[in-house]
C-alpha positions as CSV (number, residue, x, y, z in Angstrom):
1,X,44.8,17.4,12.7
2,X,42.7,18.5,16.3
3,X,42.6,22.3,17.0
4,X,45.7,23.5,19.9
5,X,46.4,26.1,21.6
6,X,50.2,26.7,19.6
7,X,50.7,30.0,21.6
8,X,49.1,30.4,24.9
9,X,44.8,30.8,25.0
10,X,45.5,31.1,20.7
11,X,44.9,27.9,18.6
12,X,45.7,28.5,14.8
13,X,43.0,29.8,13.2
14,X,43.0,32.7,15.5
15,X,46.8,33.7,14.8
16,X,45.6,33.2,11.0
17,X,43.2,35.4,11.6
18,X,45.2,37.9,13.2
19,X,48.0,37.6,10.9
20,X,45.4,38.9,7.8
21,X,43.6,41.7,9.4
22,X,47.2,42.9,10.6
23,X,50.2,42.7,9.2
24,X,49.0,41.1,6.3
25,X,46.1,43.5,5.3
26,X,48.1,46.2,6.1
27,X,50.5,45.2,3.6
28,X,48.6,44.5,0.9
29,X,47.2,47.8,1.0
30,X,50.9,49.7,1.0
31,X,51.5,47.7,-1.4
32,X,48.5,48.6,-3.9
33,X,49.5,51.8,-3.4
34,X,52.9,51.5,-4.7
35,X,51.6,49.5,-7.4
36,X,49.5,51.7,-8.7
37,X,52.0,54.9,-8.5
38,X,54.5,53.4,-9.9
39,X,53.5,50.4,-12.2
40,X,49.5,52.1,-13.3
41,X,48.2,49.2,-11.5
42,X,49.8,46.2,-13.2
43,X,50.9,43.2,-11.2
44,X,54.0,40.5,-12.1
45,X,55.3,43.4,-14.3
46,X,58.8,42.1,-14.3
47,X,57.5,38.4,-14.1
48,X,56.1,39.5,-17.7
49,X,58.6,41.1,-19.3
50,X,60.9,38.0,-18.9
51,X,58.1,35.2,-20.5
52,X,57.6,37.7,-23.7
53,X,61.8,37.8,-24.2
54,X,62.1,34.0,-23.3
55,X,59.2,32.8,-24.6
56,X,59.3,30.3,-28.6
57,X,57.2,32.6,-31.2
58,X,55.2,30.5,-32.7
59,X,55.1,27.3,-31.0
60,X,51.8,26.0,-29.1
61,X,51.3,27.3,-25.8
62,X,54.3,30.0,-25.9
63,X,51.7,32.9,-27.0
64,X,52.2,36.1,-24.3
65,X,48.7,35.3,-23.5
66,X,46.7,32.3,-22.7
67,X,43.8,31.4,-25.5
68,X,40.7,31.7,-24.1
69,X,40.3,27.6,-24.0
70,X,43.6,27.9,-21.8
71,X,42.3,30.6,-20.2
72,X,38.6,28.5,-19.2
73,X,40.9,26.0,-17.1
74,X,41.9,23.7,-19.8
75,X,45.3,22.1,-19.8
76,X,48.0,22.1,-22.8
77,X,47.5,18.0,-22.7
78,X,43.8,18.4,-23.9
79,X,43.3,18.5,-27.8
């Protein structure tokens, strides 16, 4: 792919930089403030609760948190 002016005077990397530095950075800051205030800084609380409710206790790879080897990047198919 060759760089192009997708908007007058701007290549795609410039659009991404403006988005990152403007809207997205502001959104992330506000999200962090709300999470700190309401959820004690914890992320994905709903998903973690849903995983705990739906996991099958006692089966391999159905643990609440990854084992140390899984956290290190080993796949579920590795021995």
